[in-house]
N, C-alpha and C positions, 0 to 999 in steps of 0.2 A: 218453466222447466220442471220436469217430473223425474224423480230418481226411483228406480226399482232394482235393488241389488247393485250390481256393477254397471247397470245401464242408465244413461241419462237421455231423456227424451225432451226435445225442444219443440214447443208449440207456439205458433204465431205466424206472422207474415213471412213469406219466403225470403225476402231481402234481409229481415232481421235475424231469422233463424240461421241463414247462411253466414252472416257476419259472426254470430255467437259460435257457430260450429268452427269457423276459422280460428277464433281466439282460444277455444278449448283445444283445438288441434295444436296450437303453439305451446300451450301449457304442457300437453302430453309430450311434445317433442323436447321441451326443456328438461322435463323429468327423466325422459329416456336417455338424454345426454348427460345425466348425473349432475345437472346444474342446480343451484339453489333456486327455489321458487320463492323469492323474497317478496316483501310487501310492495317494494318499488316495482318489481317485475309484474306483479298483479295490477298495480295502478296503471303501469304502462299499457298492459294488455287491455284493461277496461277503457282506456283512453283511445284505443285504436292503434297504438304504436307496437312495433315489434322490438321488444327490449334486447333481442339477440342480434339485431341487424349489424351492430358494430362490435359484437363480442366474438371471440374465437373459441370454438369448441373443437379441441384437437387432442387426440389420444396418442399422437405420435411422440414417442420418448425422445426422438432426435431433435425435437423442438424445445427441449428443456434448456434454459439459460444456465442454471446452476442448481444445485440441491442445497436447501436450507439446513439449519443446524439440527432439525429433527428429521432429516431425510426427505422432507417435503420437496417435490419438484417445483421449482420456480419457472413459470412460463409467462409470456406476454398474454394479457387478458383481453386486449382489444386489438383491432386492426392497426390502429396508429401506434400502439405500444410495440407491435410486431415490426412496424416500419422503422421504429427507433432502433430495435435490435439489429435489423438488417443494415440500417444506415451506418450504425457504429461499426459493424463487422467489415464493411466495405470502404470505410473512410477513416482517416486518422483523427479528424475532428467532426463531431456531430453536435448540432444545436437542437435541443428539444424544448419547443415553445409551447406553452399551454397553461390553463388555469390550475388552481390548487386541486389536489385530489386526483389528478390524472395519472399518477404513478410515474412521473418523469424521474424523480430522484431515486425511487426504489429500483426502477428498471435499470438506471445508470449504475447504481451501486452493484446490482446483481451482475451486470456485465463486467465490472471491474473485479469482483470476486472470482468470476469464472476465469478471467485472464490470469489472475494470480494463481489459482488452483491449477490451470493448464500450463503454467510456467512460461507464458508468452511475455509476461512482464515480471519484474522483480519487486515491484512496489506499487501500493495504491496511495494516492494523494487526494484527499477530500478537502475542499476549501469553499468558503463563501465570505462575501463581504460582511463585516460586523457593522452594517450601516446604522442599526439602531443606536450604537454608541459612537457613531460618526467615525469609526475606525480610530478614534482617539480614546484608548482605553486606560490611559495613565491616571485619569481622575477617579476611576472606579475603585472601590475598596477590594482587598484580597489579592492573592497571587495571580499570575497570568492565567493559569488553568481555570481558576474560579471565574475570572473575568470573561474569557471567551466561551467556555463550555455552553452556557445557555444559548448562544447564537448558533452553535454547531450541533445542538441536541438532535435535530432531524436526521443528521448523517449518522450519528451514533445509533439511533433507533434502527436504522436500516441494517447497519453492520451487526448489531445484536440479534437481529432476526435471521441472519445468514451464517453466523459463526457460533460455536459453543463458547461460553464465556471465557474458559481457560485459554482456548486458542486465540480469541480476539485479544485477550490481555497480553499474551505472549507476542503476537504480531505487533501490537502497539508499543510494548516495551522495547522491542529490538528495531523499531522504526520501519517495519515492513509495511505497516499501515499508519499513515500520518494524517491527522485531522487538524487543520490550522486556519486561521483567518487569511484572507487574500493578501493582506499587507505583508505577510511573512514569505510570500513567493518572490518578492523583489530581489533581483540580483542573482537568482539561482538558475541552474540549468536542470530541467526536469526530464531525464532520460530513463529508458527502460521502466517506464512508469505508466500506469493508467490513472489519469488525473480527471476529477469531476469538479467543475466549478458550479455550485448551486446558487440559486437566487441572483443570476447574472443581471437581471433588470436593475439591481441596485449598485451596479458598477458604473463609474463614469467612463467616458471614452478612453482617457489615458490609462485608467486602471485595467480595462479590458485589453488594451493593446499591450500593456506591460505583461499581463498573464499569458496572452497568446504567444508572445515572443520569448517565453521561458521554455517552450517545448524543445526537447532534444531528440536525439536518435532513439528509434524504437519507443516513441511515446504515443499513447492513444488518449483522446480527450472527449468528454461529453460536457457540454455546457447547457445547463437547464435555466429557464427563465419564464416569468409570467408577466407580460407586458401590461396587465391590468393592475398589478399590485407593486407600483414603484414607490419606494419609501425615501427617495432622495429629496433634499430640499427643492422648493419650486425653482431656485435659481440654477439648478443643475439638471442636465439632460441625461437620460439613460444611455449609456455606451452600447447597450444591446441593440437599439434601433439602428445606429450607424454600422455596427458589425454585420448585422443581417443584410443591410443595404449594399455594403461594399465587398463582402466575403462570400456571399451565397453561391456565386458561380465559379468559384475556384475549384479545380479538380482536387479531390482529397477531402473537401469539406461538404458535409450534407446537412440539410435543415429538415426537421420533421415538426409539423404542427399538430398539436392535440386540442381537443375541444371538450365541451361538457358531456359529450357522448362517451368520453373515456374515463369519466369520474368513477372511481372505485371505493370511495369513502361512504359515509352515511347516505342513505337514500335521499335526504334533503339537500345535500350539497349540490347535486346536479341542478335542482330547481333554483337554488340560491344564486348560482353562477348565471343561469339563464335569465333570471329577473334583473340582476345587476347589469348584464350585458344589454338587455332591453332598455333599462333606465339610462344607461350611458349613451345609447343611440339617440334616445329622446332629447337628452341634455345637449348632445352635439347638434342635433337638428334645430333646437330652440336657439342655441347660440349663433348658429349660421343664419337663422331667420332674423334675429335681432341685429346681427352685423349688417345684413343686406338692407334692413330698414334704416339703419343709421347712415349707411352710404347713400341710399336713396334720398333721405332728408337732407344730407349735406349737399348732394347734387342739386336738389330743388332750391336750397337756400342760394347756392352759387348762381343758379339761373335767374333767380329773383333779383339778386344784387346786380347782375349784368344788365337785366331789363331796366332797372332804375337808372343805371348809368346811361 
């Protein structure tokens, strides 16, 4: 490569120079679209990937979900995030399934805030299972708020990014916005509300059924979950698996799957998720192989015993 002023000259074999020309063309395209040319973007380009393949570049103001506390327009950043927005708009219940960092919770909270600002609902309810404390918070020191706040912090973080602090405080004091553990939903009817159940993979089947049957008239709901990060005890099965299996084809319920391509956190998170997924697949294959070997050995012993008889 030779640079002269604003000109870049590529010297080499035609196949190599054409490939480099294509990658530089992508860089220029990204910059022209006023996107950040991050380290991860450069790494993706050098590895021959198109980092914008799953990203949305859209200047249409009509696609803004809501405006943040500083007037910043909040939009879907990836194709699957946009699918989540559209699915929530056209269904009363939307499941958003994907790994950490894909913007599930933030997009869901933005949708809820938009509904409140547009007066299509009167209340926002954000909830998640406090599974790290086994939903048994009585043995923990401090008052109720001190006990549950650490488990609800991610929801507060999203709200604080979308509301000025004084307005958020006002909404929470008059119960227009409620943030509470899942156990507090029991026995209630949640109407005229936009409800978000976060970390639903940590719900048992009875808990998730209890939550879903709380929905009342004019209620909208987004349920987020990561099926690779289940914190339930080994003796318990995630209720999210069952819910997706039996509810996915009901009219009015939509399901959106996100993946590592939707990650919007630190540049390493995408690679970390990818490596863990690859490792999980290898472990599954190894377990399946060992199981097959045990069955084959058992069958062989059975045959040997029968031959002796």
